[in-house]
C-alpha positions in Angstrom: -18.4 -4.2 18.8 -14.8 -3.2 17.4 -15.5 -2.4 13.9 -12.1 -3.2 12.5 -12.9 -2.0 8.8 -13.5 1.6 10.8 -10.6 1.1 12.3 -8.3 0.1 9.6 -9.5 2.4 8.0 -8.7 5.5 10.1 -4.6 3.6 11.1 -4.3 3.6 7.3 -5.1 7.6 7.1 -3.0 8.1 10.6 0.2 6.0 9.8 0.4 6.7 5.7 -0.4 10.7 5.2 -1.3 12.4 8.6 -0.1 11.3 11.6 -0.4 15.0 13.0 -4.1 15.0 13.1 -3.7 12.7 16.4 -0.6 14.5 17.5 2.3 11.5 16.8 5.2 11.7 14.4 6.7 8.8 12.6 10.3 8.1 13.0 12.1 8.1 9.7 11.0 4.3 8.9 7.7 5.3 9.4 7.2 3.4 13.0 5.6 4.8 15.7 5.2 3.5 19.3 2.2 1.7 20.1 1.4 3.5 23.1 2.0 6.9 21.6 -0.7 5.9 18.7 -3.2 4.0 21.1 -3.0 7.7 23.3 -2.8 9.9 20.1 -5.8 8.3 18.7 -8.0 8.1 22.1 -7.5 11.9 22.5 -9.0 12.7 19.3 -11.8 10.2 18.9 -10.9 6.7 18.3 -10.5 5.1 21.8 -9.3 1.2 21.4 -7.1 -0.8 23.8 -4.1 -2.6 22.5 -6.0 -6.1 22.1 -8.2 -4.5 19.4 -5.1 -3.2 17.9 -3.7 -6.1 17.4 -6.8 -7.9 16.3 -7.0 -5.0 13.2 -3.7 -5.7 12.5 -3.8 -9.4 12.5 -6.9 -9.4 10.8 -6.2 -7.1 8.0 -6.7 -9.4 5.0 -4.0 -7.3 3.2 -1.6 -6.8 5.8 -1.4 -3.2 5.6 0.3 -2.5 9.1 3.6 -4.2 10.6 3.8 -4.6 14.3 7.9 -4.6 15.5 9.8 -7.7 16.3 10.2 -6.1 20.4 5.9 -5.4 19.9 6.1 -1.5 20.7 6.2 -0.1 17.7 3.8 -0.2 14.6 4.0 1.4 11.1 2.2 1.0 7.6 3.9 -1.5 5.2 3.7 0.6 2.4 1.8 3.5 0.9 2.2 6.4 3.0 2.4 9.6 1.0 4.4 11.7 4.5 8.4 11.0 3.9 9.3 7.5 5.2 12.0 5.3 3.9 10.5 1.6 4.5 13.9 0.1 4.1 12.7 -2.9 1.4 15.7 -3.9 -0.4 15.7 -4.4 -4.3 14.4 -7.3 -5.5 14.2 -9.1 -9.0 10.3 -9.3 -9.9 8.2 -11.9 -11.3 8.1 -11.7 -15.3 4.8 -10.3 -15.5 3.1 -7.6 -12.8 -0.4 -6.1 -12.5 -2.4 -3.1 -11.9 -6.1 -2.4 -11.1 -7.6 0.2 -11.8 -10.8 2.0 -13.4 -11.9 2.2 -16.7 -11.8 6.3 -16.6 -7.8 6.1 -15.3 -7.2 4.3 -18.6 -7.0 7.8 -21.2 -4.2 8.7 -18.6 -2.6 6.1 -18.4 -2.1 5.5 -21.7 -0.7 8.8 -21.9 1.8 8.8 -19.4 1.7 5.5 -17.6 1.4 4.8 -14.2 2.8 7.5 -11.8 3.0 7.4 -7.8 1.7 10.8 -7.1 1.3 11.9 -4.3 2.8 8.0 -2.5 5.8 6.5 -2.7 5.7 4.1 -5.0 3.5 2.4 -7.6 1.5 -0.7 -6.4 1.6 -4.0 -8.2 0.3 -7.2 -7.5 1.4 -11.1 -8.3 -1.9 -12.0 -9.6 -4.2 -10.8 -11.8 -7.4 -11.5 -9.1 -5.5 -9.6 -6.5 -5.3 -6.4 -9.1 -9.2 -6.9 -10.2 -9.8 -7.1 -6.4 -8.1 -3.4 -6.2 -9.4 -1.5 -9.3 -12.8 -3.0 -8.1 -12.1 -0.6 -4.7 -13.7 2.4 -6.6 -15.7 0.7 -9.5 -15.4 -1.5 -12.4 -12.1 -2.8 -12.4 -9.8 -2.9 -15.3 -6.6 -4.6 -15.0 -3.4 -4.0 -16.8 -0.2 -6.3 -16.9 3.0 -5.1 -16.0 6.2 -6.4 -18.4 8.2 -6.3 -15.1 11.2 -8.6 -16.4 12.0 -5.7 -19.5 11.4 -3.1 -17.3 14.1 -4.9 -14.6 16.2 -5.5 -17.4 15.6 -1.7 -18.0 17.0 -0.7 -15.1 13.9 -0.1 -13.1 14.1 -0.8 -9.4 11.5 -3.1 -8.0 10.5 -3.4 -4.0 8.8 -6.6 -2.5 6.9 -6.0 0.7 6.6 -8.3 3.4 2.0 -8.2 2.9 2.9 -9.1 -0.7 3.0 -5.8 -2.6 5.4 -4.9 -5.3 6.7 -1.6 -5.6 8.4 0.4 -8.1 8.5 4.3 -8.7 7.3 4.4 -12.5 5.3 2.6 -15.1 6.1 4.3 -18.8 3.4 2.9 -21.3 5.3 1.2 -23.1 5.7 -1.4 -20.5 1.8 -1.9 -20.1 -1.0 -3.7 -21.6 -4.8 -4.7 -21.0 -5.2 -7.7 -19.5 -7.3 -10.4 -20.8 -9.6 -12.6 -18.1 -12.9 -14.1 -18.5 -15.6 -11.3 -17.4 
């Protein structure tokens, strides 16, 4: 039986952070041929078929992966710690965006804002509920409201991914506020 969650996590790890661990090389935009990925995964203990891979990609609730229009290549949609240029065009954000986290991170966020750290961008959600789900992956969620309109007016560049995630390089503390929502 296909464990889609386990395969999705393995794909995220390989396509976002450590392609070398299965002997593949991502191109400049983060793409790799599906054949190379499947061969690399199989050679390193995760044998799946193309049909199973496609099922994981289609069923992934966050649409973390993209298959090229010609059906030959795959990449992670965002979240890379390896150098890639995803090619997303700058986009005007909605007035407000949200970032989900956990309470233990608030002190450093209030001091330094949100930083991309080892990733290419800070990830933001368009809805409070989506941010709450993201923050809840690692404990009791806390949601921050981001004044995206004011940031954009100040020259910050935002990108919007095909799977609905907003990206920005960093968010200074002055653009962040604790969201208020019913428990």
